[in-house]
C-alpha positions in Angstrom: -122.4 -11.9 13.0 -121.9 -8.6 11.2 -124.5 -6.9 13.4 -122.8 -8.4 16.5 -119.5 -6.9 15.5 -121.1 -3.5 14.7 -122.7 -3.5 18.1 -119.2 -4.3 19.6 -117.6 -1.3 17.9 -120.5 1.1 18.5 -120.8 0.1 22.1 -117.1 0.4 22.7 -117.1 3.9 21.1 -120.1 4.9 23.2 -118.4 3.7 26.4 -115.3 5.6 25.5 -117.1 8.8 24.8 -119.1 8.4 28.1 -115.8 7.7 29.9 -117.5 4.7 31.6 -116.0 3.0 34.7 -114.2 -0.4 34.5 -117.2 -2.0 36.1 -119.5 -0.6 33.5 -117.2 -2.0 30.8 -117.4 -5.4 32.5 -121.2 -5.3 32.5 -121.3 -4.3 28.8 -118.8 -7.0 27.9 -121.0 -9.6 29.7 -124.2 -8.5 28.0 -122.4 -8.5 24.6 -121.0 -12.0 25.0 -123.7 -13.9 26.9 -126.8 -12.3 25.4 -125.5 -11.2 22.0 -123.4 -14.2 21.3 -126.2 -16.8 21.1 -128.3 -14.4 18.9 -125.3 -14.1 16.5 -124.8 -17.9 16.5 -121.6 -17.9 18.4 -120.6 -21.2 19.9 -120.0 -21.6 23.7 -116.3 -22.3 23.6 -115.8 -19.1 21.6 -117.8 -17.1 24.0 -115.8 -18.5 27.0 -112.6 -17.6 25.2 -113.9 -14.0 24.5 -114.9 -13.7 28.2 -111.5 -14.7 29.4 -109.8 -12.2 26.9 -112.1 -9.3 27.8 -112.8 -9.9 31.5 -109.3 -10.4 32.7 -107.8 -7.0 31.7 -111.0 -5.3 32.8 -110.9 -6.9 36.2 -107.2 -5.9 36.5 -108.3 -2.3 36.2 -111.5 -2.6 38.3 -110.0 -4.1 41.4 -108.1 -1.4 43.3 -105.5 -3.4 45.1 -104.5 -5.3 41.9 -104.5 -2.2 39.8 -102.3 -0.2 42.3 -99.8 -3.1 42.6 -99.5 -4.2 39.0 -100.1 -1.1 37.0 -100.0 2.2 38.9 -96.7 1.7 40.9 -94.7 0.6 37.8 -96.2 3.3 35.7 -95.3 6.0 38.4 -91.7 4.7 38.5 -91.5 4.9 34.7 -93.1 8.3 34.6 -90.5 9.6 37.1 -87.7 8.3 34.9 -88.8 9.7 31.5 -90.2 13.0 32.6 -87.5 15.5 33.6 -88.1 17.7 36.6 -89.1 21.3 35.8 -86.9 24.1 36.8 -88.4 26.9 38.9 -88.4 29.3 35.8 -90.1 26.6 33.7 -92.7 26.0 36.4 -93.4 29.8 36.7 -93.7 30.1 32.9 -96.2 27.2 32.8 -98.2 28.2 35.8 -98.3 31.9 34.9 -101.6 33.3 33.8 -104.9 31.5 33.5 -106.4 28.8 31.3 -109.5 29.9 29.4 -110.9 28.8 26.0 -107.5 27.2 25.2 -108.3 24.7 27.9 -111.7 23.9 26.2 -109.9 23.3 22.9 -107.5 21.0 24.6 -110.3 19.0 26.2 -111.5 17.5 23.0 -115.0 18.6 23.8 -115.3 22.4 23.9 -118.2 23.9 25.7 -119.6 26.1 23.0 -122.3 27.5 25.3 -119.6 29.0 27.6 -118.1 30.9 24.6 -121.4 32.1 23.1 -122.8 33.2 26.5 -120.0 35.8 26.7 -121.5 39.2 26.1 -120.1 40.9 22.9 -117.4 43.5 23.6 -118.9 46.9 23.9 -117.6 50.4 24.7 -119.1 52.6 27.4 -120.4 56.0 26.3 -117.2 57.6 27.8 -115.0 55.3 25.8 -116.9 55.8 22.6 -116.7 59.5 23.0 -112.9 59.3 23.5 -112.5 57.1 20.4 -114.7 59.5 18.3 -113.0 62.7 19.4 -109.6 62.5 21.1 -108.4 59.5 19.0 -109.8 61.0 15.9 -108.1 64.3 16.6 -104.7 62.6 17.3 -105.0 60.7 14.0 -105.6 63.9 12.1 -102.5 65.4 13.7 -100.1 62.7 12.5 -99.2 60.5 9.6 -96.6 57.9 8.9 -95.1 60.0 6.2 -94.8 63.2 8.2 -93.5 61.5 11.3 -90.8 59.5 9.5 -89.7 62.2 7.0 -90.3 65.6 8.5 -89.9 64.9 12.2 -88.2 61.5 12.8 -90.7 61.4 15.7 -94.2 62.5 16.5 -94.6 66.3 16.1 -94.2 68.1 19.5 -97.8 69.1 19.4 -98.9 65.5 19.0 -96.8 64.4 22.0 -98.3 67.2 24.1 -101.8 66.1 23.0 -101.1 62.5 24.0 -99.9 63.6 27.5 -102.7 66.2 28.1 -105.6 64.0 27.0 -104.7 61.0 29.1 -103.5 58.6 26.4 -100.7 57.4 28.6 -103.0 56.5 31.4 -105.7 54.4 29.7 -105.2 51.4 32.0 -104.7 53.4 35.2 -107.7 53.6 37.6 -109.6 56.8 37.9 -108.6 57.2 41.6 -105.1 57.9 40.3 -106.2 60.2 37.5 -106.3 57.6 34.8 -109.0 56.7 32.3 -109.6 53.1 33.6 -110.6 52.0 30.1 -111.4 48.4 29.3 -109.0 46.1 27.5 -111.3 46.2 24.5 -111.2 50.0 24.5 -107.4 49.8 24.7 -107.5 47.6 21.7 -109.8 49.9 19.8 -107.5 52.9 20.4 -104.3 51.1 19.3 -106.1 49.7 16.2 -107.4 53.1 15.1 -104.0 54.8 15.6 -102.2 52.0 13.8 -104.4 52.5 10.7 -102.9 56.0 10.6 -99.4 56.2 12.1 -97.2 53.5 13.7 -95.3 56.0 15.8 -98.4 57.3 17.5 -99.8 53.8 18.0 -96.6 52.5 19.6 -96.0 55.6 21.7 -99.5 55.1 23.2 -99.3 51.3 23.3 -96.2 50.7 25.3 -97.1 52.6 28.5 -100.5 50.8 28.5 -99.1 47.3 28.1 -96.0 45.7 29.6 -94.5 48.6 31.5 -94.4 50.3 34.9 -98.1 51.0 35.1 -99.1 47.4 34.5 -96.6 46.1 36.9 -97.4 48.7 39.6 -101.1 48.0 39.4 -100.6 44.3 40.1 -97.6 44.2 42.3 -96.6 47.7 43.4 -96.7 48.9 47.0 -99.3 51.5 47.9 -96.6 54.1 48.2 -95.3 53.3 44.7 -98.8 53.4 43.3 -99.6 56.8 45.0 -96.4 58.3 43.7 -96.1 57.0 40.1 -99.6 56.3 38.9 -100.9 59.9 39.0 -97.7 61.1 37.3 -97.9 58.5 34.6 -101.6 59.2 34.0 -100.9 62.9 33.6 -98.0 62.4 31.3 -95.6 63.9 33.8 -93.6 60.7 33.6 -92.8 58.8 30.4 -92.2 55.1 31.1 -90.2 52.4 29.4 -89.5 48.8 30.4 -86.0 47.3 29.8 -86.1 43.5 29.6 -84.2 42.5 26.4 -80.4 42.2 26.4 -78.2 41.7 23.4 -77.4 38.1 24.4 -80.6 37.1 26.0 -83.2 38.1 23.4 -86.6 36.5 24.0 -85.2 34.3 26.7 -86.0 36.4 29.7 -84.9 33.7 32.0 -81.4 34.1 30.7 -81.1 37.8 31.7 -77.4 38.5 32.2 -78.0 41.9 33.9 -77.2 41.6 37.6 -78.0 43.4 40.8 -75.8 42.6 43.8 -77.4 43.0 47.2 -75.3 45.4 49.3 -75.5 48.4 51.6 -75.3 51.9 50.2 -76.2 55.5 50.7 -79.5 56.9 49.5 -80.9 60.3 50.4 -78.0 60.7 52.9 -78.9 57.5 54.8 -77.4 54.0 54.7 -79.9 51.4 53.4 -80.0 48.0 51.8 -80.2 48.0 48.0 -78.5 46.7 44.9 -75.5 47.6 42.8 -77.0 47.0 39.4 -75.2 46.5 36.1 -77.2 46.3 32.9 -77.0 46.6 29.2 -80.3 46.5 27.4 -81.3 46.9 23.8 -84.5 47.5 21.7 -86.2 49.4 24.6 -89.2 51.3 23.3 -89.5 54.9 24.6 -86.1 54.6 26.3 -84.7 57.7 24.6 -87.5 59.9 26.0 -88.3 58.0 29.2 -88.2 59.6 32.6 -88.7 56.4 34.6 -87.0 53.1 33.7 -88.6 49.8 34.5 -85.7 47.3 34.8 -85.5 43.5 35.0 -82.3 42.1 36.4 -81.0 39.0 38.2 -80.4 39.4 41.9 -77.4 37.9 43.7 -77.0 38.0 47.4 -73.5 36.8 48.2 -73.5 38.2 51.8 -77.0 36.7 52.5 -78.4 40.1 53.5 -81.9 39.1 52.4 -81.9 35.5 53.5 -80.4 32.1 52.9 -80.7 32.1 49.1 -77.6 33.5 47.4 -79.5 34.0 44.0 -83.1 35.0 44.7 -83.8 35.4 41.0 -85.2 37.9 38.5 -86.4 41.2 40.0 -88.1 44.3 38.6 -87.4 47.8 39.8 -88.4 51.4 38.8 -85.4 53.8 38.4 -85.7 57.5 37.5 -83.6 58.0 34.3 -82.1 61.1 36.0 -80.5 58.8 38.7 -76.7 59.0 38.7 -75.2 56.2 36.6 -78.2 55.6 34.3 -77.1 55.9 30.7 -79.7 56.5 28.0 -78.1 55.5 24.7 -78.6 56.7 21.2 -81.7 55.7 19.2 -82.3 52.5 17.3 -83.9 52.9 13.8 -86.2 49.9 13.4 -87.0 49.7 9.6 -87.8 53.3 9.1 -90.2 53.4 12.0 -89.6 56.5 14.1 -91.2 55.5 17.4 -88.6 56.2 20.2 -86.5 53.1 20.7 -83.0 52.6 22.0 -80.5 51.2 24.4 -80.1 51.8 28.1 -77.2 50.8 30.4 -75.6 51.3 33.8 -72.6 50.0 35.7 -72.8 49.3 39.4 -75.6 51.8 39.9 -76.8 51.7 43.5 -80.6 51.6 43.9 -82.5 51.3 47.2 -84.7 48.4 48.0 -87.8 50.6 47.9 -87.4 51.0 44.2 -88.1 47.3 43.7 -91.7 46.9 42.3 -93.6 45.6 45.3 -90.6 46.1 47.7 -88.7 43.4 49.5 -91.5 40.9 49.2 -91.2 40.8 45.4 -87.4 40.3 45.1 -86.9 37.2 43.0 -90.4 37.1 41.7 -89.9 39.2 38.6 -90.0 36.3 36.2 -93.5 35.3 37.4 -94.6 39.0 37.2 -93.3 39.3 33.7 -94.9 36.1 32.5 -98.3 37.1 33.8 -98.1 40.7 32.5 -96.8 39.8 29.1 -100.3 38.6 28.3 -101.5 42.3 27.8 -98.8 43.0 25.3 -99.4 39.8 23.3 -103.2 39.6 23.6 -104.0 43.3 23.0 -101.3 45.6 21.8 -99.6 43.7 19.0 -102.8 42.1 17.6 -104.5 45.5 17.7 -101.7 47.3 15.9 -101.5 44.6 13.2 -105.3 44.7 12.6 -105.0 48.4 12.3 -102.5 48.5 9.5 -104.3 45.5 7.9 -107.5 47.6 7.8 -105.5 50.4 6.2 -104.2 48.0 3.6 -107.6 46.5 2.8 -109.3 49.9 2.6 -106.7 51.4 0.2 -106.3 48.3 -1.9 -110.0 47.6 -2.5 -110.6 51.2 -3.5 -107.7 51.1 -5.8 -108.8 47.9 -7.5 -112.3 49.2 -8.1 -111.0 52.3 -9.9 -107.7 51.3 -11.5 -108.2 50.0 -15.1 -106.0 47.8 -17.1 -106.9 46.5 -20.6 -110.1 48.5 -20.3 -111.2 46.5 -17.2 -111.1 47.3 -13.5 -108.2 45.3 -12.2 -110.4 44.0 -9.3 -112.2 41.8 -11.9 -109.0 39.9 -12.8 -109.1 36.4 -11.2 -105.5 36.7 -10.0 -106.3 39.9 -8.2 -109.5 38.5 -6.8 -107.5 35.6 -5.3 -105.3 38.1 -3.5 -108.3 40.2 -2.4 -110.0 37.1 -1.0 -107.0 36.3 1.1 -106.9 39.9 2.4 -110.6 40.0 3.3 -110.7 36.5 4.8 -107.6 37.0 6.9 -108.7 40.4 8.1 -112.1 39.1 9.1 -110.4 36.4 11.2 -107.7 38.4 12.8 -110.1 41.1 13.8 -112.3 38.5 15.4 -109.3 37.1 17.2 -108.3 40.6 18.5 -111.8 41.1 19.8 -112.1 37.7 21.6 -108.6 38.0 23.2 -109.5 41.5 24.5 -112.8 40.1 25.8 -110.8 37.4 27.7 -108.7 40.1 29.4 -111.8 42.1 30.3 -113.2 38.9 31.9 -110.3 38.9 34.3 -108.3 36.3 32.5 -104.5 36.4 32.1 -104.4 34.2 29.0 -100.8 33.3 28.5 -101.3 30.7 25.8 -104.1 32.6 24.0 -102.0 35.7 24.0 -99.2 33.8 22.3 -101.6 32.5 19.7 -103.0 36.0 19.1 -99.6 37.6 18.8 -98.2 34.9 16.4 -101.1 34.4 14.1 -102.4 37.9 13.9 -99.0 39.2 13.0 -98.4 36.4 10.4 -101.8 36.9 8.7 -101.2 40.7 8.9 -98.0 40.1 7.0 -99.9 38.2 4.3 -102.5 41.0 4.0 -99.9 43.7 3.5 -97.8 41.5 1.1 -100.9 40.8 -1.0 -101.8 44.5 -1.0 -98.3 45.4 -2.3 -98.7 42.8 -5.1 -102.0 44.2 -6.2 -101.2 47.9 -6.2 -97.8 47.3 -7.9 -95.8 50.3 -8.9 -97.7 52.7 -6.6 -96.7 50.5 -3.7 -93.0 50.6 -4.3 -92.6 54.3 -4.7 -92.4 56.2 -1.4 -94.4 59.3 -0.7 -97.4 60.7 1.2 -99.8 59.0 -1.2 -98.4 55.5 -0.6 -100.6 54.1 2.1 -98.8 50.7 2.3 -95.1 51.4 2.2 -94.4 52.0 5.9 -96.6 49.0 6.9 -94.7 46.9 4.4 -91.4 48.0 5.8 -92.3 47.6 9.5 -94.1 44.3 9.5 -91.0 42.4 10.7 -91.0 44.6 13.9 -94.3 43.0 15.0 -93.0 39.6 14.0 -89.9 40.1 16.2 -91.0 41.8 19.4 -92.7 40.3 22.5 -91.2 36.9 21.6 -90.0 36.3 18.1 -92.6 34.4 16.0 -90.4 31.3 15.5 -89.9 31.0 19.2 -93.5 31.7 20.0 -94.7 29.0 17.6 -92.2 26.3 18.4 -91.7 26.7 22.1 -94.6 28.7 23.7 -98.0 27.9 22.1 -97.9 24.1 22.4 -94.9 23.9 24.9 -97.0 25.9 27.4 -100.4 24.7 26.2 -99.7 21.0 26.4 -99.0 21.1 30.1 -100.9 24.2 31.2 -104.1 23.4 29.4 -104.1 19.6 29.6 -106.5 18.5 32.4 -104.0 15.9 33.8 -100.4 16.4 32.8 -99.5 19.2 35.3 -101.2 17.4 38.1 -99.4 14.2 37.2 -96.1 16.0 37.3 -97.0 17.3 40.7 -98.0 13.9 42.0 -94.8 12.3 40.7 -92.7 15.0 42.5 -94.4 14.2 45.8 -91.9 12.5 48.2 -94.7 10.8 50.1 -94.7 7.5 48.1 -98.1 6.2 49.3 -99.9 9.6 48.8 -98.2 10.0 45.4 -99.3 6.5 44.3 -102.9 7.1 45.3 -103.0 10.5 43.5 -101.2 9.2 40.5 -103.6 6.3 40.2 -106.6 8.6 40.0 -104.9 10.8 37.5 -103.4 8.1 35.4 -106.7 6.3 34.8 -108.6 9.6 34.4 -106.0 10.4 31.7 -106.4 7.1 30.0 -110.2 7.6 30.0 -109.7 11.1 28.6 -107.5 9.8 25.8 -110.0 7.0 24.9 -112.9 9.5 24.8 -110.9 11.7 22.4 -110.0 8.7 20.2 -113.7 7.8 20.0 -114.8 11.4 19.2 -112.0 11.8 16.6 -113.0 8.6 14.9 -116.7 9.3 15.0 -116.0 12.9 13.7 -113.8 11.6 10.8 -116.3 8.8 9.9 -119.3 11.2 9.8 -117.5 14.4 8.6 -118.5 15.8 12.0 -122.2 15.3 11.7 -122.5 12.9 14.6 -120.7 15.3 17.0 -122.6 17.9 19.0 -122.9 21.6 17.9 -124.1 24.5 19.9 -127.9 24.8 19.9 -127.4 28.6 19.7 -125.3 28.4 16.5 -126.7 29.6 13.2 -127.8 26.8 10.9 -125.2 27.8 8.3 -122.3 27.5 10.8 -123.2 24.4 12.8 -120.9 22.2 10.7 -118.0 24.5 11.6 -118.7 24.0 15.3 -118.7 20.2 14.8 -115.4 20.5 12.8 -113.7 22.3 15.6 -114.9 19.6 18.1 -113.6 16.9 15.7 -110.1 18.5 15.4 -110.1 19.4 19.1 -110.5 15.7 19.9 -107.8 14.9 17.3 -105.4 17.4 18.9 -105.9 16.1 22.4 -105.3 12.5 21.2 -102.2 13.5 19.2 -100.8 15.5 22.2 -101.2 12.5 24.5 -99.5 10.1 22.0 -96.7 12.5 21.3 -96.0 13.0 25.1 -96.1 9.3 25.6 -93.7 8.6 22.6 -91.3 11.5 23.0 -91.5 11.9 26.8 -89.3 14.7 28.1 -87.7 15.2 24.7 -90.9 16.6 23.2 -89.9 20.2 24.1 -86.8 19.7 21.9 -88.9 18.5 18.9 -89.7 22.0 17.9 -91.2 21.1 14.5 -93.6 18.7 16.2 -94.5 21.2 18.9 -94.9 23.9 16.2 -97.3 21.9 14.2 -99.3 20.8 17.2 -99.4 24.5 18.2 -100.7 25.3 14.8 -103.6 23.0 15.3 -104.5 24.6 18.6 -104.1 28.1 17.1 -106.3 27.5 14.1 -109.0 26.1 16.3 -108.8 29.2 18.5 -109.0 31.4 15.4 -112.0 29.6 14.1 -113.7 29.9 17.5 -113.1 33.6 17.5 -114.5 33.9 14.0 -117.7 32.0 14.8 -118.1 34.1 18.0 -117.8 37.3 16.0 -120.4 36.2 13.5 -122.8 35.5 16.3 -122.0 38.8 18.1 -122.6 40.7 14.8 -126.1 39.4 14.6 -125.4 36.7 11.9 -125.5 39.1 8.9 -126.0 36.9 5.9 -123.9 39.3 3.7 -120.8 38.4 5.8 -121.1 34.7 5.3 -118.6 34.6 2.4 -116.0 36.2 4.7 -116.8 33.8 7.5 -116.8 30.8 5.2 -113.5 31.7 3.5 -111.6 32.3 6.8 -113.0 29.2 8.6 -112.4 26.9 5.7 -108.8 28.2 5.4 -108.1 27.7 9.1 -109.6 24.2 9.2 -107.6 23.2 6.2 -104.4 24.5 7.9 -105.2 22.6 11.0 -105.7 19.4 9.0 -102.4 19.9 7.2 -100.6 20.4 10.4 -101.9 17.1 11.7 -100.9 15.4 8.5 -97.4 16.8 8.8 -97.1 15.6 12.4 -98.1 12.1 11.3 -95.9 12.2 8.1 -92.9 12.8 10.2 -93.8 10.6 13.2 -90.9 8.3 14.2 -93.1 5.2 14.5 -94.9 4.6 11.2 -97.3 2.0 12.7 -98.6 4.5 15.3 -98.7 7.2 12.7 -100.9 5.0 10.4 -103.2 4.1 13.3 -103.6 7.7 14.2 -104.4 8.7 10.7 -107.0 6.0 10.4 -108.5 7.1 13.7 -108.7 10.8 12.8 -109.4 10.6 9.1 -110.8 7.1 8.5 -112.4 8.1 5.1 -109.6 10.4 4.0 -108.9 14.2 4.5 -112.2 16.1 4.7 -111.3 19.8 5.1 -110.8 21.6 1.8 -109.4 25.0 1.0 -111.8 27.8 0.2 -113.2 27.4 -3.4 -112.6 29.9 -6.2 -116.3 30.7 -6.2 -116.1 31.6 -2.5 -113.0 33.7 -3.1 -114.8 35.6 -5.9 -117.7 36.3 -3.5 -115.3 37.7 -0.9 -113.5 39.9 -3.5 -116.8 41.3 -4.8 -118.1 42.2 -1.3 -114.8 44.0 -0.6 -115.1 46.1 -3.8 -118.7 47.0 -3.3 -119.6 50.0 -1.0 -122.0 48.7 1.7 -122.5 47.3 5.1 -120.2 44.3 4.7 -117.1 46.3 3.8 -117.9 48.8 6.5 -118.1 46.1 9.1 -114.8 44.7 7.9 -113.1 48.0 8.1 -115.0 49.5 11.1 -113.2 51.8 13.5 -110.2 52.3 11.3 -109.2 55.9 10.7 -110.6 57.5 7.5 -108.8 60.8 6.7 -110.5 63.8 5.3 -109.7 66.5 2.8 -106.9 66.2 0.2 -105.4 63.1 1.7 -105.0 60.5 -1.2 -106.7 57.8 1.0 -109.6 60.1 1.6 -109.9 60.8 -2.1 -109.8 57.1 -2.8 -112.7 56.5 -0.4 -114.8 59.3 -2.0 -114.2 57.9 -5.5 -114.9 54.4 -4.3 -118.3 55.4 -2.9 -119.2 56.6 -6.4 -118.2 53.4 -8.2 -121.7 51.9 -8.3 -123.2 55.0 -9.8 -120.4 55.3 -12.3 -120.8 51.7 -13.3 -124.5 52.1 -13.9 -123.9 55.2 -16.0 -121.3 53.4 -18.1 -123.6 50.5 -18.5 -126.4 52.8 -19.7 -124.1 54.5 -22.2 -122.7 51.3 -23.8 -125.2 51.3 -26.6 -124.4 54.8 -27.8 -120.7 54.1 -27.5 -121.2 51.0 -29.6 -123.1 53.1 -32.2 -120.2 55.6 -32.4 -122.2 58.5 -30.9 -119.6 58.7 -28.0 -116.0 57.7 -28.0 -114.9 54.8 -25.9 -114.5 55.5 -22.1 -110.9 56.4 -21.6 -108.8 54.1 -19.4 -107.0 57.0 -17.8 -109.0 59.0 -15.2 -107.1 62.1 -16.3 -108.7 61.9 -19.7 -112.1 61.1 -18.3 -113.0 64.7 -17.5 -112.9 65.6 -21.2 -115.0 62.5 -22.1 -117.5 63.6 -19.4 -117.8 67.0 -21.0 -118.4 65.5 -24.4 -121.1 63.2 -23.0 -122.8 66.2 -21.4 -122.6 68.4 -24.5 -124.2 65.7 -26.6 -127.1 65.3 -24.1 -126.3 61.8 -22.9 -125.8 62.7 -19.2 -127.4 65.3 -16.9 -125.7 68.2 -15.1 -125.8 66.2 -11.8 -124.4 63.1 -13.5 -121.6 65.2 -15.0 -120.7 66.4 -11.5 -120.6 62.9 -10.2 -118.4 61.7 -13.0 -116.0 64.7 -12.7 -115.7 64.0 -8.9 -115.0 60.4 -9.6 -112.3 61.2 -12.1 -110.7 63.9 -9.9 -110.7 61.9 -6.7 -109.9 58.6 -8.4 -106.9 60.1 -10.2 -105.6 61.5 -7.0 -105.8 58.1 -5.3 -104.1 56.3 -8.2 -101.3 58.8 -8.8 -97.7 57.9 -7.7 -95.7 60.4 -5.7 -92.7 62.2 -7.3 -90.1 64.5 -5.9 -87.4 67.0 -6.9 -83.9 65.6 -7.6 -83.0 66.0 -3.9 -86.2 64.3 -2.9 -87.4 67.7 -1.5 -85.0 67.5 1.3 -84.2 71.2 1.2 -87.9 72.1 1.4 -88.3 69.7 4.4 -85.3 71.2 6.2 -86.5 74.8 5.5 -90.0 74.0 6.9 -88.5 72.3 10.0 -86.2 75.3 10.7 -89.2 77.7 10.3 -91.3 75.6 12.6 -88.5 75.6 15.3 -88.2 79.4 15.0 -91.9 79.8 15.6 -91.7 77.5 18.6 
């Protein structure tokens, strides 16, 4: 009897996973009852009763005419009632861009071969040379301290260098004079600049992401491309793009700025155009822009363009010298000095030819923006946050290896190691996410959901990295000055959190709100079938989709249960995966099935109100996001050649993300309105209890040690960040850090003579260490070469640890005098 029941459960799960047809279910039920029943000692009346209970519903589904009449038509009517019709803007937002790995994660059965077959991101020789020379030179010309204190902008020579060397035309094709760099190269440039100076990074980033060049490349007329792209590539034009209004914010669909279609005079001739009134805020590069990209809502009361009185959002290019264009004063975003400010105009006439794409693109601006926002979210913001995160980790790990407290390097304290582990694990993961997202763009994708995941989670984990760094370096971090490598990043983190869709909105409305419909293999098509006015055709199509959807949900239920029951071991993993990481591939498959199941149940229970349940949407989005982050991390480990030294970083970050995904699922179920359904789902997903644990203390210690040890692992973690030279305190810190293994060996060798009293104890202060070094040399305990190494360590280490101080006026008079002298020379 027990075996008979086990066969029933195992067979049902196998049929669910295989997505078997109703007729296959009928055959399996017959075999189980009529062949298995007698073997299990089941009496004939019981078998007959089981046959009636099982065969009747199966035949109801298997026979087409019965199914259509009794199930599909009533289900279609109910679906039409509970699912609200989408507005045009909602449909454009959902359909914009492409579905990529996010679709695999929503499938419950990600195709790992598809991910691992992607070639690792690589730079061409031309791109590598530009990164090693032009980008390196620009980094050497600027710093966060100088740009914010001395110039309140980039120095003029840096601006000229940016224009002359083609930084503003990285995405523009060579035929127009641009660099035609890959998305990965774009990401590398922004990341490196961000590890040095935010103003330089953002000034380069904006023209190469959401802006006139991006929109012209995809939608511009040939005449517009021929005119603007060469000028943008050469730096003869500085672009900005004005989208955000004071009362619209991240809701681009609610733009209040209006262009009324009318006739007007342009270049001495009457032409059709618009009288545009706008009032925009937070527009990067607006104070210095020569060409303004503008998004506004078109109204056509006289029907000059057609029958529609409100064609919709439209994007145009307007020279800022055009009469009526008002460039406002500068905003000052948290001590960042990249150019940013308002722009406005009142009933400014612009001709139709200034619309990006001309007449054909009037009213299509919303779709254009939704598709092109992916570049800003997938590349620019993740890259800039990874850049300053690398700066934070570089400076902090060097500091903890040299700075002593209670006669011990502070990096050996467990509390500090806990913070360092978070910094290293988070950096490893967000850099992997940056790389994979750029790879998607280079593969021709417009990943709207993935770009939102990247933007949200890279900026949030970047915030954690910088906050942990500030906690570790303590007093040095809170005192402003050229030697403080963290202060500006700490101040400016909220900028990245806020722009390109505020993080709260991104998490609660976009990631799952778009992903649930866009990535789901059935929902969008079901909505389309329900909207079909041809009732017979709609019924036939909805029938196929409905039962495909039910089969899909059943398969995910079975995989989730099997994964929870076996801790993932009965689920498939990629044959190409490293032995040490296969359990993580299985874990993602388990949680992917759980997410797909949860999404279906939530959509069924909440219906059209799900988009208003932002906490539910946010948590489901967290599950999808963490699975994407883990996928990126596993891909990175494979692309890097599976270095065993990097396993602690991979393990920490993956375990952390899997635990976060699990907690998000638990929170959804804990707050589910129907406790019976919630309990059933929990038993289905975690039948033996919660299985994904936080990273252990031992693992955190291994990560912290790797970060404080000069070598290949730390170099891979920090690769392609800018390392200054000369007297820069960060450069001094790196030089001293490189000497720490040698210094530690010398100190270990000298411990016996110190204990015997032949040498005084090693001083805690690096300032005092030079005298101690001289004593050790005079008494013959160290060689001349070792004396030189210890003196270099003491000198550079002390420079890195020292805190900046100023005159009573904070050196303002000196700064003003230097600026006046510079201007006289110019």
